[in-house]
N, C-alpha and C positions, 0 to 999 in steps of 0.2 A: 504494500500500500504506500502511495506517495505520502511523505511526511507533510504535516501542516506547515504552512509558511510561518516563520518565526515572528514573534511579536517584537516590534521595535521599542526597546525600553525608553528611548528618548521621546517617542511620539505618544505622549500621555494623552488622556482624555482632555485635559485642560489645554494642552498644546493643539489638539485638533480643533477645539472650539475657537481658540484664539486665531488659528490659521484662517478659519472661515470668516471670522469677524474682520480680519485685516485684508482679506482677499479683494474685496470690492466688486467681485464679479457676481456674487449671489446675494439675493435680497428676498426676505420673505417673512412668513408668519409661523409661530409656534403655538399650537392649540393643544391643551392637555386637560384630561378629565380624570378625577380620582387621584391616585398616588403618583401620577407621572410628572408633577411640576418640577422635578429635578432637572429636566432637560434645559428649560429656559434659565433656571438658576445658574447652571454652569456657564452658559453663554454670557450672562451678565456679570458673573463673578470674575471671569478672566479679563474683562475689559474690552473696550472697542466694539461693544455690541451694536452701537448705532450704525456701524458699517454693514451689518448683515440682517438686523432684526427690524422689521417694519412694525410688528405688533405681536404681543403675546396675550393669550386669553386662557382662563381656566374656569369653565362652566361647571363648578363643583356641585352646585345644587341641581337636583333632577329637574325641577320646574324651569330653571333658567336654561338648562341643557336642552329640554324639549322645545322651549320657545325659540332657541337659536337653530337647532339642528333637526327638529321634528321628533315626534314620539318614536320610541323603539322598545320592543319587548324585552331586550337585554341591553344594558348600558355598556358592558364590556363584551363587545361583539364586533365581528367584521362589518356588519351592516352599519353600526354606529360609527366606526372608523371611516367608512366610505362617505357617510353623510357629512362628517367633519371635514374631510378633504375636499369634497365638492363645494361646500359652503364657503370655506375659507379661501380656497383658490379662486373661486368666482369673485369674491370681494377684492382680493389682491389684484387680480387682473383688471377688474373694472376701475379701481381707484388709481392704479399706478401705471397702467400700460402706456398712456399718453405721455406721462412725465418721464418714465424710466425704461419703458419697454424696448427701446432700440439698443440699449447698451447693457441691460441687466438680465440675468437669468433668474426668473422668479421661482420660489419654492415654498411649499407648505409642509411642515412636519406636524403630525397629529398623533396622539396616543390616548387610549382609554384603558385604565389599569386598576385592578383590584389588589391592593397589598394586604398583608396580614392584618386582620381586625383585632380588636382588643381581646376578644375571647379566643382567637386563634382557630376559628371554625370555618373560615371561608377558603375558597379556591384562590390561590395567589397566582394571578396570570394577567396578561395584557395583550392588547393589539396595538401595533405601532406601524406608522407608514410615512413615507415622504413622496410628495408629488413635485416634480421639478422639471425645468427646462434645461436641456443640455447645451443650448445656445440661445441667445436672445431671440424672442419671437417664435420659437419652435413650439410645436405641439408637445405638451408635457408628457413625461414618462412617470412611472410609479413603482415603488417598492413597498410591499406589505410583509410584515412578519408577525408571528405569534410567539410570545415568550412565557415561560414559567419561572417563578422565582423560588429558590430553595433556601434563602437566608431565613433564619428563625425570627429575626426582629424586623419590625416595620421600617425603621430608619435605614437599616442595611438594604432592604429591598428597594426603598426609594432611591438610595445612592446607586444601586446596581442598575435600576431602570434609567436613571439619568445618564449613566455612562453608555449604556446600550443605545439610547437615543442619539447621543452625540456621535457614537461610532457609526450608526446607520446613516446619518446625514453626511458624514465625512466620506463614507464608502460610496454613497451616491455620486459625490462630486469627484472622487479621486481614484476609485478602484474598479470602475465599470469595465475596463479592458483586462482585468486580471481577476477572474472569477474565484480561484482558490483564495487569493488574498481578500477579495470582497467578502466571501463567506466567513472566513476565519476572523476577520477584523471586527465582526459584529460583537464579539465578546472580549475584545482586547482589554486588558487590565481589569477584567471582571472574572472570567473563567467559567467553565462549564459546571463547576461544582456550585456556583451561585445562580447562574441563569442558564436555562435551556431554551434554545430556539428550535421549535418543532414544526414550523412552517415558514417558508420563504417563497414569495411569488413576485415576479417582475413583469412589467408590460410597458409598451410604448416604443417610440422610435429609437431610444437609446439602447434598447435590448432586442432589436429585431432578430439577431442571430442566436439568441439565448433560449434554450429549452428548459423550462422550469423543472422538468423531471430530473435533469442533470444537477441543477442547483439543489434540489431536494436530496439527491443522492450524496452530494458533498456535505450536507448537514450531518449525515450519518458517518460518512467517511472520515470527517475531521473531528468527530466527537461532540458536535454541538447538540445532538440529540441521539436517541437510540432507535428511533423509528420514524418513518415518514410515509405518507399515503397520497395516492392520486387516483382519480376516477377513470372510468372507461373512455371519457373524452380527453384524457390527458391533463385535466385540471388538477392542480395541487389542492389537497384537502387538509383541513385541520383535524387531527385524529379525534379529539374529544367531541367535535360536532357530529362525527360519523358514528362513534361508538357509544355515546352517552346513553345509558339506561337501555341498551339494546342487547339482545342475545347475539353471540358472535360464533360463526363457523369459519374456520380457516384451514386451507390446505397449504402445506409447506413443500417447496420443491425448487429445483434449479430452473425448470421450464425452458430448457435449451434443447429443443424447442418445446412449446406447449403441444401435448399430444392428445389424441382422442381419449386415451386412458385417463390422463389428468382431468379432462373435462367430465368424463363419465363418472369417475370417482367422486368428484365434487357434487355433481348433479344427484347421484344416488345418495350421497351423504346428506345433502340438503333435504331431500325428500324424507329421509328417516329423521333428521334433526327436527323438522317441523312437526313431526308426530309426537315429540316429547311433550308431556303435560306442562312442563315449566316453560315451554316455548310457544305453545299454542295461544293465539290471540295477542301475542306481543310483537313489537317491532324487532327485526333481526337484520344482520348484515353478514354477507358472505365475502370472504377475502381470499385472494391468492397471495402468498408471502414468499419473497426471495430474501435469503440472508446475505449479509456481506461476505460470509464465508464462501457461499456459492459463487458470488460475483468475483471473488478473488482467487478462485480455484486455479486459474492459469498463472497466478503470481502477481499480475498487475491488473488494475481495473481498466476495462476496455469500454469506453463510453458507447461505441457503436454496438457492441454486443449487448450491453444493458438496454439500450433503446430498442433494439430489435426484439428482445424478450418482452419489454414493456408494451411495445406496439402489438405484439401477438396476443398478449393478455387483454389489452384494451379492445382489440378486434373481436375477441371472444366475449366481450361484455363484462369483464371482471374488474372490480376494484382491487388495486395492487398495494401491498404493504412491503416496504423495504426495511429490514431491521438488522441489528447486530446481535440478536438474541439466539445464540446457537442452542442453548438449553431450552427445553420445552417449558420448564417451570418459570423461567424468566419471561418468556412470551406471555404466559397466562397471567403472571403478576402485572405485566404491562397493561393487559386488557382490564384487569381489576382496578386500575386507576379510575376507569371511566364507567364501569358497569358492574352491577351485582347479579346480573342475569346469567343464564346458562352459557357456558363456553364449550364449543366442540372443536376437535382437531381431527382432520381427515388424514389417515395414515395408510400407506401401502404395507404389505406384509414384511418387506425387507426393513423398512423403517421401524415397524412395530417390534421386530426381533432385536434391532439395534438399540431400541429404547431401554432394554434390560441389561445392556453392557455396563458393568459397574465402573469402567474406566472414566466415564463421563461425570461421575459424581464424587470423585476423590476430594474436590474442594469443599464439599458439604460435610459438616460434622456428622450428620445422620445418614450420609451416603444415599443410596438409591431410595430408601424409605422416606427420607426427608424430601427428596425431589418429588416423589409421588404424592406426598402430603401437600406440598406447595401447589402441585398441578391440580389437585382435586378441587 
């Protein structure tokens, strides 16, 4: 596997913000809801913010947020983020195009974040995005990410989110032509132990040659997350939105290529799965999963090989999961993040026999019995 690009110790989060402030080329708005106010704070703290920031806004109260961006069933959601970007970019362009549009690249950064509450009972996650012009007057491009925060304290989560937001804006301006650096830089000076990026999606003229599935793959490859997902149409999906409170049936394999046997196995398993009393009448999702171990079987990751497998799975109408969970119990634990419903795994006879090989469980204190207990 190709190593992740090294973090430049001198290019700190503060240095990134100051570089943008002093550049004079980019000018825009920062809009934040919930715990995300740390992004604007960094730009103001480092100095020179008047060179890059036209406006900041934090619609913290739900009534104010609805009045500005419209009502939303969930405030920390992709739909709310899209409404924020649409509204703020429209205002920016309307008010400043005549005055600055010929010489300035406009941008809007937005986030909607739920950090750890006082009781410690909520899901700590957020949606972040930046809409920007890559040259003055251009049609804007866009980057969207979903993050999860693992810090135990609210203040630490706010600091982490602030850093990721600055990293995202800087990557949009400086790393578009270096995708590995672009992906890895999102958690510069924060680290995957504090923040997980489990969805990344780009669009617009600045990314015409970019396949979002390859970006998703790099999130797993470089350790920003353990699993990513995309639908039959190739669209990148946020796992919790697909798996939340649903029964899950998954077939693991290399799918090189996808065979009639693979499809028949999953179709038969699905028919049986849906007969289970715990599944009947409930929403479910069926997945084909490829592990990074399978993708790296030849030694190096081959993007063309990966895309050909993904295309065949999409053509067959399947939602695809890419993970680095070699062990079955770790895959099931991942699903348990999002659902308490029934989980099924489709196995061929060879895989079933291999499942009882104790060499795979030497890292568990309870060995194979512990693994089976975690999987159940």
